[in-house]
PyMOL Python script that loads the backbone (N, CA, C, O; Angstrom):
from pymol import cmd

cmd.read_pdbstr("""\
ATOM      1  N   MET A   1      46.648  18.377  16.554  1.00  0.00           N
ATOM      2  CA  MET A   1      45.311  19.358  17.170  1.00  0.00           C
ATOM      3  C   MET A   1      44.274  18.000  16.930  1.00  0.00           C
ATOM      4  O   MET A   1      44.324  17.204  15.993  1.00  0.00           O
ATOM      5  N   PRO A   2      43.381  18.006  18.019  1.00  0.00           N
ATOM      6  CA  PRO A   2      42.278  17.220  18.050  1.00  0.00           C
ATOM      7  C   PRO A   2      41.302  17.691  16.994  1.00  0.00           C
ATOM      8  O   PRO A   2      41.225  18.878  16.677  1.00  0.00           O
ATOM      9  N   ARG A   3      40.447  16.598  16.378  1.00  0.00           N
ATOM     10  CA  ARG A   3      39.295  17.122  15.654  1.00  0.00           C
ATOM     11  C   ARG A   3      38.067  16.614  16.632  1.00  0.00           C
ATOM     12  O   ARG A   3      38.243  15.747  17.487  1.00  0.00           O
ATOM     13  N   HIS A   4      36.975  17.174  16.432  1.00  0.00           N
ATOM     14  CA  HIS A   4      36.002  17.051  16.851  1.00  0.00           C
ATOM     15  C   HIS A   4      34.548  16.445  15.893  1.00  0.00           C
ATOM     16  O   HIS A   4      34.043  17.032  14.936  1.00  0.00           O
ATOM     17  N   SER A   5      34.161  15.302  16.409  1.00  0.00           N
ATOM     18  CA  SER A   5      32.861  14.910  15.640  1.00  0.00           C
ATOM     19  C   SER A   5      31.694  15.872  15.772  1.00  0.00           C
ATOM     20  O   SER A   5      31.089  16.164  16.803  1.00  0.00           O
ATOM     21  N   VAL A   6      31.447  16.405  14.268  1.00  0.00           N
ATOM     22  CA  VAL A   6      30.006  17.265  14.395  1.00  0.00           C
ATOM     23  C   VAL A   6      28.980  16.834  13.241  1.00  0.00           C
ATOM     24  O   VAL A   6      27.846  17.307  13.177  1.00  0.00           O
ATOM     25  N   ASN A   7      29.332  16.175  12.607  1.00  0.00           N
ATOM     26  CA  ASN A   7      28.123  15.802  11.596  1.00  0.00           C
ATOM     27  C   ASN A   7      26.926  16.846  11.137  1.00  0.00           C
ATOM     28  O   ASN A   7      25.730  16.559  11.096  1.00  0.00           O
ATOM     29  N   ARG A   8      27.528  18.151  10.792  1.00  0.00           N
ATOM     30  CA  ARG A   8      26.655  19.015  10.478  1.00  0.00           C
ATOM     31  C   ARG A   8      26.562  19.500   9.046  1.00  0.00           C
ATOM     32  O   ARG A   8      27.617  19.849   8.516  1.00  0.00           O
ATOM     33  N   ASN A   9      25.481  19.565   8.379  1.00  0.00           N
ATOM     34  CA  ASN A   9      25.257  20.283   7.286  1.00  0.00           C
ATOM     35  C   ASN A   9      26.153  21.519   6.881  1.00  0.00           C
ATOM     36  O   ASN A   9      26.558  22.304   7.739  1.00  0.00           O
ATOM     37  N   ALA A  10      26.399  21.639   5.750  1.00  0.00           N
ATOM     38  CA  ALA A  10      27.081  23.137   4.949  1.00  0.00           C
ATOM     39  C   ALA A  10      27.105  23.102   3.741  1.00  0.00           C
ATOM     40  O   ALA A  10      26.414  22.299   3.115  1.00  0.00           O
ATOM     41  N   THR A  11      27.967  24.035   3.121  1.00  0.00           N
ATOM     42  CA  THR A  11      27.707  24.129   1.889  1.00  0.00           C
ATOM     43  C   THR A  11      29.167  24.411   1.530  1.00  0.00           C
ATOM     44  O   THR A  11      29.943  24.810   2.398  1.00  0.00           O
ATOM     45  N   ILE A  12      29.663  24.155  -0.081  1.00  0.00           N
ATOM     46  CA  ILE A  12      30.884  24.583  -0.422  1.00  0.00           C
ATOM     47  C   ILE A  12      30.659  25.330  -1.651  1.00  0.00           C
ATOM     48  O   ILE A  12      29.967  24.958  -2.599  1.00  0.00           O
ATOM     49  N   ALA A  13      31.325  26.446  -1.544  1.00  0.00           N
ATOM     50  CA  ALA A  13      30.935  27.699  -2.589  1.00  0.00           C
ATOM     51  C   ALA A  13      32.088  27.860  -3.263  1.00  0.00           C
ATOM     52  O   ALA A  13      33.097  28.148  -2.620  1.00  0.00           O
ATOM     53  N   PHE A  14      32.148  27.713  -4.597  1.00  0.00           N
ATOM     54  CA  PHE A  14      33.150  28.091  -5.504  1.00  0.00           C
ATOM     55  C   PHE A  14      32.702  28.509  -6.911  1.00  0.00           C
ATOM     56  O   PHE A  14      31.615  28.029  -7.231  1.00  0.00           O
ATOM     57  N   GLU A  15      33.221  29.198  -7.713  1.00  0.00           N
ATOM     58  CA  GLU A  15      33.070  29.737  -9.180  1.00  0.00           C
ATOM     59  C   GLU A  15      31.636  29.552  -9.394  1.00  0.00           C
ATOM     60  O   GLU A  15      31.199  28.894 -10.339  1.00  0.00           O
ATOM     61  N   GLY A  16      30.732  30.262  -8.323  1.00  0.00           N
ATOM     62  CA  GLY A  16      29.597  30.655  -8.529  1.00  0.00           C
ATOM     63  C   GLY A  16      28.619  29.373  -8.306  1.00  0.00           C
ATOM     64  O   GLY A  16      27.412  29.450  -8.531  1.00  0.00           O
ATOM     65  N   ARG A  17      29.228  28.231  -7.860  1.00  0.00           N
ATOM     66  CA  ARG A  17      28.507  27.081  -7.529  1.00  0.00           C
ATOM     67  C   ARG A  17      28.610  26.866  -6.169  1.00  0.00           C
ATOM     68  O   ARG A  17      29.586  27.210  -5.502  1.00  0.00           O
ATOM     69  N   GLU A  18      27.555  26.264  -5.707  1.00  0.00           N
ATOM     70  CA  GLU A  18      27.418  25.737  -4.320  1.00  0.00           C
ATOM     71  C   GLU A  18      26.967  24.070  -4.456  1.00  0.00           C
ATOM     72  O   GLU A  18      26.103  23.607  -5.202  1.00  0.00           O
ATOM     73  N   VAL A  19      27.838  23.341  -3.492  1.00  0.00           N
ATOM     74  CA  VAL A  19      27.661  21.922  -3.658  1.00  0.00           C
ATOM     75  C   VAL A  19      27.338  21.570  -1.975  1.00  0.00           C
ATOM     76  O   VAL A  19      28.103  22.100  -1.169  1.00  0.00           O
ATOM     77  N   SER A  20      26.433  20.857  -1.539  1.00  0.00           N
ATOM     78  CA  SER A  20      25.947  20.315  -0.355  1.00  0.00           C
ATOM     79  C   SER A  20      27.249  19.269   0.091  1.00  0.00           C
ATOM     80  O   SER A  20      27.900  18.467  -0.579  1.00  0.00           O
ATOM     81  N   CYS A  21      27.314  19.669   1.557  1.00  0.00           N
ATOM     82  CA  CYS A  21      28.300  18.597   2.309  1.00  0.00           C
ATOM     83  C   CYS A  21      27.826  18.234   3.761  1.00  0.00           C
ATOM     84  O   CYS A  21      26.835  18.615   4.384  1.00  0.00           O
ATOM     85  N   THR A  22      28.658  17.534   4.043  1.00  0.00           N
ATOM     86  CA  THR A  22      28.534  17.279   5.732  1.00  0.00           C
ATOM     87  C   THR A  22      29.864  17.503   6.249  1.00  0.00           C
ATOM     88  O   THR A  22      30.827  17.086   5.605  1.00  0.00           O
ATOM     89  N   ILE A  23      30.061  18.270   7.616  1.00  0.00           N
ATOM     90  CA  ILE A  23      31.045  18.656   7.810  1.00  0.00           C
ATOM     91  C   ILE A  23      31.356  17.130   8.932  1.00  0.00           C
ATOM     92  O   ILE A  23      30.935  17.190  10.087  1.00  0.00           O
ATOM     93  N   ARG A  24      31.970  16.078   8.531  1.00  0.00           N
ATOM     94  CA  ARG A  24      32.249  14.910   9.304  1.00  0.00           C
ATOM     95  C   ARG A  24      32.941  15.105  10.575  1.00  0.00           C
ATOM     96  O   ARG A  24      32.483  14.444  11.506  1.00  0.00           O
ATOM     97  N   ASN A  25      34.094  15.979  10.870  1.00  0.00           N
ATOM     98  CA  ASN A  25      34.768  16.404  11.877  1.00  0.00           C
ATOM     99  C   ASN A  25      35.598  17.472  11.542  1.00  0.00           C
ATOM    100  O   ASN A  25      35.893  17.648  10.360  1.00  0.00           O
ATOM    101  N   ILE A  26      36.173  18.488  12.744  1.00  0.00           N
ATOM    102  CA  ILE A  26      36.581  19.773  12.636  1.00  0.00           C
ATOM    103  C   ILE A  26      37.736  20.130  13.764  1.00  0.00           C
ATOM    104  O   ILE A  26      37.990  19.519  14.802  1.00  0.00           O
ATOM    105  N   SER A  27      38.199  21.021  13.357  1.00  0.00           N
ATOM    106  CA  SER A  27      39.386  21.386  14.434  1.00  0.00           C
ATOM    107  C   SER A  27      39.476  23.007  13.921  1.00  0.00           C
ATOM    108  O   SER A  27      38.871  23.584  13.018  1.00  0.00           O
ATOM    109  N   PRO A  28      40.484  23.484  14.880  1.00  0.00           N
ATOM    110  CA  PRO A  28      40.977  24.794  14.476  1.00  0.00           C
ATOM    111  C   PRO A  28      41.523  25.085  13.392  1.00  0.00           C
ATOM    112  O   PRO A  28      41.561  26.264  13.038  1.00  0.00           O
ATOM    113  N   ILE A  29      42.083  24.057  12.601  1.00  0.00           N
ATOM    114  CA  ILE A  29      42.913  24.379  11.467  1.00  0.00           C
ATOM    115  C   ILE A  29      42.187  23.884  10.524  1.00  0.00           C
ATOM    116  O   ILE A  29      42.451  24.403   9.439  1.00  0.00           O
ATOM    117  N   GLY A  30      41.243  22.959  10.477  1.00  0.00           N
ATOM    118  CA  GLY A  30      40.630  22.171   9.184  1.00  0.00           C
ATOM    119  C   GLY A  30      39.465  21.251   9.452  1.00  0.00           C
ATOM    120  O   GLY A  30      38.872  21.227  10.531  1.00  0.00           O
ATOM    121  N   ALA A  31      39.240  20.680   8.668  1.00  0.00           N
ATOM    122  CA  ALA A  31      37.799  19.821   8.481  1.00  0.00           C
ATOM    123  C   ALA A  31      37.801  18.712   7.739  1.00  0.00           C
ATOM    124  O   ALA A  31      38.655  18.618   6.858  1.00  0.00           O
ATOM    125  N   ALA A  32      36.850  17.649   7.943  1.00  0.00           N
ATOM    126  CA  ALA A  32      36.700  16.736   6.853  1.00  0.00           C
ATOM    127  C   ALA A  32      35.029  16.544   6.440  1.00  0.00           C
ATOM    128  O   ALA A  32      34.094  16.095   7.102  1.00  0.00           O
ATOM    129  N   LEU A  33      35.089  17.032   5.193  1.00  0.00           N
ATOM    130  CA  LEU A  33      33.918  16.853   4.540  1.00  0.00           C
ATOM    131  C   LEU A  33      33.166  15.832   3.699  1.00  0.00           C
ATOM    132  O   LEU A  33      33.794  15.603   2.665  1.00  0.00           O
ATOM    133  N   ASP A  34      32.257  15.277   3.773  1.00  0.00           N
ATOM    134  CA  ASP A  34      31.664  14.275   2.965  1.00  0.00           C
ATOM    135  C   ASP A  34      30.567  14.961   1.927  1.00  0.00           C
ATOM    136  O   ASP A  34      29.548  15.565   2.263  1.00  0.00           O
ATOM    137  N   VAL A  35      31.008  14.730   0.670  1.00  0.00           N
ATOM    138  CA  VAL A  35      30.380  15.306  -0.378  1.00  0.00           C
ATOM    139  C   VAL A  35      29.731  13.841  -1.456  1.00  0.00           C
ATOM    140  O   VAL A  35      30.062  12.668  -1.283  1.00  0.00           O
ATOM    141  N   SER A  36      29.031  14.209  -2.236  1.00  0.00           N
ATOM    142  CA  SER A  36      28.266  13.111  -2.979  1.00  0.00           C
ATOM    143  C   SER A  36      29.745  12.849  -4.034  1.00  0.00           C
ATOM    144  O   SER A  36      29.905  11.633  -3.921  1.00  0.00           O
ATOM    145  N   SER A  37      30.631  13.257  -4.774  1.00  0.00           N
ATOM    146  CA  SER A  37      31.569  13.436  -5.494  1.00  0.00           C
ATOM    147  C   SER A  37      32.550  14.641  -5.213  1.00  0.00           C
ATOM    148  O   SER A  37      32.178  15.784  -5.475  1.00  0.00           O
ATOM    149  N   ALA A  38      33.691  14.416  -4.728  1.00  0.00           N
ATOM    150  CA  ALA A  38      34.567  15.190  -4.577  1.00  0.00           C
ATOM    151  C   ALA A  38      35.488  15.399  -5.970  1.00  0.00           C
ATOM    152  O   ALA A  38      36.452  16.164  -5.933  1.00  0.00           O
ATOM    153  N   VAL A  39      35.175  14.758  -7.061  1.00  0.00           N
ATOM    154  CA  VAL A  39      35.968  15.318  -8.247  1.00  0.00           C
ATOM    155  C   VAL A  39      35.748  16.626  -8.794  1.00  0.00           C
ATOM    156  O   VAL A  39      36.668  17.198  -9.379  1.00  0.00           O
ATOM    157  N   SER A  40      34.528  17.196  -8.651  1.00  0.00           N
ATOM    158  CA  SER A  40      34.170  18.554  -9.269  1.00  0.00           C
ATOM    159  C   SER A  40      34.657  19.632  -8.033  1.00  0.00           C
ATOM    160  O   SER A  40      34.427  20.832  -8.186  1.00  0.00           O
ATOM    161  N   VAL A  41      35.062  19.340  -7.307  1.00  0.00           N
ATOM    162  CA  VAL A  41      35.439  20.409  -6.231  1.00  0.00           C
ATOM    163  C   VAL A  41      36.837  20.821  -6.491  1.00  0.00           C
ATOM    164  O   VAL A  41      37.705  19.952  -6.569  1.00  0.00           O
ATOM    165  N   PRO A  42      37.123  22.057  -6.631  1.00  0.00           N
ATOM    166  CA  PRO A  42      38.566  22.728  -6.996  1.00  0.00           C
ATOM    167  C   PRO A  42      39.471  22.787  -5.848  1.00  0.00           C
ATOM    168  O   PRO A  42      38.846  22.752  -4.788  1.00  0.00           O
ATOM    169  N   HIS A  43      40.624  22.858  -5.726  1.00  0.00           N
ATOM    170  CA  HIS A  43      41.556  23.319  -4.632  1.00  0.00           C
ATOM    171  C   HIS A  43      41.211  24.224  -3.640  1.00  0.00           C
ATOM    172  O   HIS A  43      41.310  23.861  -2.468  1.00  0.00           O
ATOM    173  N   GLU A  44      40.738  25.580  -3.967  1.00  0.00           N
ATOM    174  CA  GLU A  44      40.248  26.597  -3.128  1.00  0.00           C
ATOM    175  C   GLU A  44      38.885  26.690  -3.173  1.00  0.00           C
ATOM    176  O   GLU A  44      38.316  26.792  -4.260  1.00  0.00           O
ATOM    177  N   ILE A  45      38.158  26.664  -1.924  1.00  0.00           N
ATOM    178  CA  ILE A  45      36.492  26.675  -1.619  1.00  0.00           C
ATOM    179  C   ILE A  45      36.452  27.790  -0.525  1.00  0.00           C
ATOM    180  O   ILE A  45      37.289  28.224   0.266  1.00  0.00           O
ATOM    181  N   THR A  46      35.230  28.062  -0.777  1.00  0.00           N
ATOM    182  CA  THR A  46      34.504  28.731   0.738  1.00  0.00           C
ATOM    183  C   THR A  46      33.612  27.575   1.395  1.00  0.00           C
ATOM    184  O   THR A  46      32.685  27.049   0.779  1.00  0.00           O
ATOM    185  N   LEU A  47      33.950  27.248   2.616  1.00  0.00           N
ATOM    186  CA  LEU A  47      33.002  26.579   3.360  1.00  0.00           C
ATOM    187  C   LEU A  47      31.714  27.488   3.994  1.00  0.00           C
ATOM    188  O   LEU A  47      31.946  28.258   4.927  1.00  0.00           O
ATOM    189  N   LEU A  48      30.671  27.387   3.570  1.00  0.00           N
ATOM    190  CA  LEU A  48      29.478  28.182   4.438  1.00  0.00           C
ATOM    191  C   LEU A  48      28.871  27.281   5.557  1.00  0.00           C
ATOM    192  O   LEU A  48      28.346  26.224   5.207  1.00  0.00           O
ATOM    193  N   MET A  49      28.898  27.573   6.694  1.00  0.00           N
ATOM    194  CA  MET A  49      28.171  26.943   7.647  1.00  0.00           C
ATOM    195  C   MET A  49      27.042  27.885   8.294  1.00  0.00           C
ATOM    196  O   MET A  49      26.731  29.029   7.961  1.00  0.00           O
ATOM    197  N   ALA A  50      26.495  27.041   9.360  1.00  0.00           N
ATOM    198  CA  ALA A  50      25.402  27.719   9.952  1.00  0.00           C
ATOM    199  C   ALA A  50      24.545  28.630   9.192  1.00  0.00           C
ATOM    200  O   ALA A  50      24.353  29.828   9.403  1.00  0.00           O
ATOM    201  N   ASN A  51      23.906  27.641   7.982  1.00  0.00           N
ATOM    202  CA  ASN A  51      23.037  28.396   7.153  1.00  0.00           C
ATOM    203  C   ASN A  51      23.586  29.581   6.404  1.00  0.00           C
ATOM    204  O   ASN A  51      22.867  30.568   6.247  1.00  0.00           O
ATOM    205  N   GLY A  52      24.633  29.552   6.001  1.00  0.00           N
ATOM    206  CA  GLY A  52      25.120  30.656   5.182  1.00  0.00           C
ATOM    207  C   GLY A  52      25.650  31.971   6.392  1.00  0.00           C
ATOM    208  O   GLY A  52      25.932  33.120   6.053  1.00  0.00           O
ATOM    209  N   HIS A  53      25.682  31.525   7.601  1.00  0.00           N
ATOM    210  CA  HIS A  53      25.929  32.758   8.355  1.00  0.00           C
ATOM    211  C   HIS A  53      27.412  32.880   9.058  1.00  0.00           C
ATOM    212  O   HIS A  53      27.795  33.730   9.862  1.00  0.00           O
ATOM    213  N   PHE A  54      28.106  31.795   8.518  1.00  0.00           N
ATOM    214  CA  PHE A  54      29.539  31.637   8.971  1.00  0.00           C
ATOM    215  C   PHE A  54      30.080  30.979   7.825  1.00  0.00           C
ATOM    216  O   PHE A  54      29.617  29.955   7.320  1.00  0.00           O
ATOM    217  N   SER A  55      31.374  31.799   7.325  1.00  0.00           N
ATOM    218  CA  SER A  55      32.091  31.340   6.120  1.00  0.00           C
ATOM    219  C   SER A  55      33.444  31.402   6.217  1.00  0.00           C
ATOM    220  O   SER A  55      33.897  32.428   6.725  1.00  0.00           O
ATOM    221  N   GLN A  56      34.507  30.229   5.715  1.00  0.00           N
ATOM    222  CA  GLN A  56      35.866  30.267   5.932  1.00  0.00           C
ATOM    223  C   GLN A  56      36.202  29.640   4.324  1.00  0.00           C
ATOM    224  O   GLN A  56      35.713  28.788   3.583  1.00  0.00           O
ATOM    225  N   HIS A  57      37.345  30.618   4.289  1.00  0.00           N
ATOM    226  CA  HIS A  57      37.855  30.220   2.819  1.00  0.00           C
ATOM    227  C   HIS A  57      38.782  28.929   3.285  1.00  0.00           C
ATOM    228  O   HIS A  57      39.322  28.943   4.391  1.00  0.00           O
ATOM    229  N   CYS A  58      38.922  27.918   2.464  1.00  0.00           N
ATOM    230  CA  CYS A  58      39.631  26.833   2.627  1.00  0.00           C
ATOM    231  C   CYS A  58      40.345  26.408   1.669  1.00  0.00           C
ATOM    232  O   CYS A  58      40.118  26.932   0.579  1.00  0.00           O
ATOM    233  N   HIS A  59      41.390  25.375   1.732  1.00  0.00           N
ATOM    234  CA  HIS A  59      42.301  24.779   0.373  1.00  0.00           C
ATOM    235  C   HIS A  59      42.157  23.069   0.858  1.00  0.00           C
ATOM    236  O   HIS A  59      42.324  22.562   1.968  1.00  0.00           O
ATOM    237  N   VAL A  60      41.834  22.537  -0.271  1.00  0.00           N
ATOM    238  CA  VAL A  60      41.689  21.271  -0.208  1.00  0.00           C
ATOM    239  C   VAL A  60      42.832  20.608   0.081  1.00  0.00           C
ATOM    240  O   VAL A  60      43.720  20.977  -0.688  1.00  0.00           O
ATOM    241  N   VAL A  61      43.185  19.822   0.822  1.00  0.00           N
ATOM    242  CA  VAL A  61      44.684  19.429   1.019  1.00  0.00           C
ATOM    243  C   VAL A  61      44.495  17.588   0.900  1.00  0.00           C
ATOM    244  O   VAL A  61      45.567  17.053   0.620  1.00  0.00           O
ATOM    245  N   TRP A  62      43.547  16.798   1.039  1.00  0.00           N
ATOM    246  CA  TRP A  62      43.371  15.529   0.257  1.00  0.00           C
ATOM    247  C   TRP A  62      41.881  15.327   0.141  1.00  0.00           C
ATOM    248  O   TRP A  62      41.001  16.011   0.664  1.00  0.00           O
ATOM    249  N   ARG A  63      41.726  14.073  -0.779  1.00  0.00           N
ATOM    250  CA  ARG A  63      40.510  14.045  -1.473  1.00  0.00           C
ATOM    251  C   ARG A  63      40.379  12.464  -1.615  1.00  0.00           C
ATOM    252  O   ARG A  63      41.309  11.706  -1.890  1.00  0.00           O
ATOM    253  N   LYS A  64      39.101  12.116  -1.386  1.00  0.00           N
ATOM    254  CA  LYS A  64      39.027  10.513  -1.601  1.00  0.00           C
ATOM    255  C   LYS A  64      37.690  10.838  -2.496  1.00  0.00           C
ATOM    256  O   LYS A  64      37.253  11.986  -2.583  1.00  0.00           O
ATOM    257  N   PRO A  65      37.079   9.708  -3.158  1.00  0.00           N
ATOM    258  CA  PRO A  65      35.974   9.941  -4.075  1.00  0.00           C
ATOM    259  C   PRO A  65      34.940  10.610  -3.490  1.00  0.00           C
ATOM    260  O   PRO A  65      34.362  11.369  -4.268  1.00  0.00           O
ATOM    261  N   ARG A  66      34.412  10.574  -2.108  1.00  0.00           N
ATOM    262  CA  ARG A  66      33.421  11.126  -1.507  1.00  0.00           C
ATOM    263  C   ARG A  66      33.767  11.847  -0.294  1.00  0.00           C
ATOM    264  O   ARG A  66      32.875  11.904   0.552  1.00  0.00           O
ATOM    265  N   CYS A  67      34.744  12.344  -0.064  1.00  0.00           N
ATOM    266  CA  CYS A  67      35.595  13.033   1.049  1.00  0.00           C
ATOM    267  C   CYS A  67      36.700  13.929   0.681  1.00  0.00           C
ATOM    268  O   CYS A  67      37.533  13.735  -0.204  1.00  0.00           O
ATOM    269  N   LEU A  68      36.603  14.916   1.458  1.00  0.00           N
ATOM    270  CA  LEU A  68      37.536  15.977   1.122  1.00  0.00           C
ATOM    271  C   LEU A  68      38.334  16.557   2.685  1.00  0.00           C
ATOM    272  O   LEU A  68      37.641  17.142   3.517  1.00  0.00           O
ATOM    273  N   GLY A  69      39.633  16.341   2.900  1.00  0.00           N
ATOM    274  CA  GLY A  69      40.315  17.207   3.712  1.00  0.00           C
ATOM    275  C   GLY A  69      40.342  18.691   3.687  1.00  0.00           C
ATOM    276  O   GLY A  69      40.772  19.074   2.599  1.00  0.00           O
ATOM    277  N   VAL A  70      40.038  19.671   4.492  1.00  0.00           N
ATOM    278  CA  VAL A  70      40.529  21.070   3.973  1.00  0.00           C
ATOM    279  C   VAL A  70      41.203  21.703   5.350  1.00  0.00           C
ATOM    280  O   VAL A  70      40.929  21.399   6.511  1.00  0.00           O
ATOM    281  N   THR A  71      42.092  22.598   4.908  1.00  0.00           N
ATOM    282  CA  THR A  71      42.700  23.456   5.881  1.00  0.00           C
ATOM    283  C   THR A  71      42.126  24.684   5.557  1.00  0.00           C
ATOM    284  O   THR A  71      41.721  25.079   4.464  1.00  0.00           O
ATOM    285  N   PHE A  72      42.148  25.424   7.002  1.00  0.00           N
ATOM    286  CA  PHE A  72      41.483  26.786   6.879  1.00  0.00           C
ATOM    287  C   PHE A  72      42.404  27.606   6.166  1.00  0.00           C
ATOM    288  O   PHE A  72      43.469  27.099   5.814  1.00  0.00           O
ATOM    289  N   ASP A  73      42.152  28.819   5.895  1.00  0.00           N
ATOM    290  CA  ASP A  73      43.188  29.704   5.303  1.00  0.00           C
ATOM    291  C   ASP A  73      43.245  30.730   6.369  1.00  0.00           C
ATOM    292  O   ASP A  73      42.292  31.505   6.454  1.00  0.00           O
ATOM    293  N   ARG A  74      44.319  30.846   7.261  1.00  0.00           N
ATOM    294  CA  ARG A  74      44.472  31.703   8.400  1.00  0.00           C
ATOM    295  C   ARG A  74      44.562  32.984   8.037  1.00  0.00           C
ATOM    296  O   ARG A  74      44.236  33.851   8.848  1.00  0.00           O
ATOM    297  N   LEU A  75      45.034  33.337   6.717  1.00  0.00           N
ATOM    298  CA  LEU A  75      45.170  34.701   6.544  1.00  0.00           C
ATOM    299  C   LEU A  75      43.834  35.492   6.221  1.00  0.00           C
ATOM    300  O   LEU A  75      43.710  36.701   6.024  1.00  0.00           O
ATOM    301  N   ASN A  76      42.866  34.502   6.216  1.00  0.00           N
ATOM    302  CA  ASN A  76      41.516  34.938   5.798  1.00  0.00           C
ATOM    303  C   ASN A  76      40.504  34.671   7.049  1.00  0.00           C
ATOM    304  O   ASN A  76      39.576  33.909   6.776  1.00  0.00           O
ATOM    305  N   GLU A  77      40.532  35.072   8.096  1.00  0.00           N
ATOM    306  CA  GLU A  77      40.057  34.693   9.141  1.00  0.00           C
ATOM    307  C   GLU A  77      38.285  34.561   8.995  1.00  0.00           C
ATOM    308  O   GLU A  77      37.604  35.311   8.296  1.00  0.00           O
ATOM    309  N   PRO A  78      37.907  33.747   9.596  1.00  0.00           N
ATOM    310  CA  PRO A  78      36.069  33.552   9.706  1.00  0.00           C
ATOM    311  C   PRO A  78      35.302  34.831   9.346  1.00  0.00           C
ATOM    312  O   PRO A  78      35.620  35.961   9.714  1.00  0.00           O
ATOM    313  N   ASN A  79      34.163  34.481   8.514  1.00  0.00           N
ATOM    314  CA  ASN A  79      33.427  35.895   8.402  1.00  0.00           C
ATOM    315  C   ASN A  79      32.363  35.159   8.804  1.00  0.00           C
ATOM    316  O   ASN A  79      32.069  34.014   8.459  1.00  0.00           O
ATOM    317  N   VAL A  80      31.589  36.165   9.841  1.00  0.00           N
ATOM    318  CA  VAL A  80      30.398  36.144  10.371  1.00  0.00           C
ATOM    319  C   VAL A  80      29.435  36.926   9.829  1.00  0.00           C
ATOM    320  O   VAL A  80      29.606  38.129  10.022  1.00  0.00           O
ATOM    321  N   ALA A  81      28.294  36.557   9.093  1.00  0.00           N
ATOM    322  CA  ALA A  81      27.140  37.276   8.657  1.00  0.00           C
ATOM    323  C   ALA A  81      26.489  37.687   9.554  1.00  0.00           C
ATOM    324  O   ALA A  81      25.462  38.327   9.329  1.00  0.00           O
TER     325      ALA A  81
END
""", "prot")
cmd.dss("prot")
cmd.show_as("cartoon", "prot")
cmd.util.cbc("prot")
cmd.orient("prot")
């Protein structure tokens, strides 16, 4: 499935914390996220987009020191606030 380059600011939310990130590319099934440090990000996260008006539950499927690959949880469709 093709990914689209977007370079948009977003937020990773988990365990009552929030971490800023940049969505590098996105597809209907997942995204690549640039972060300051991928070490502190757990396996399950919520990706907050569009200034928090859109959220998607995700699972981290790969990680590099400053980048994460996530797949979107299809059982939990995106929420629009």
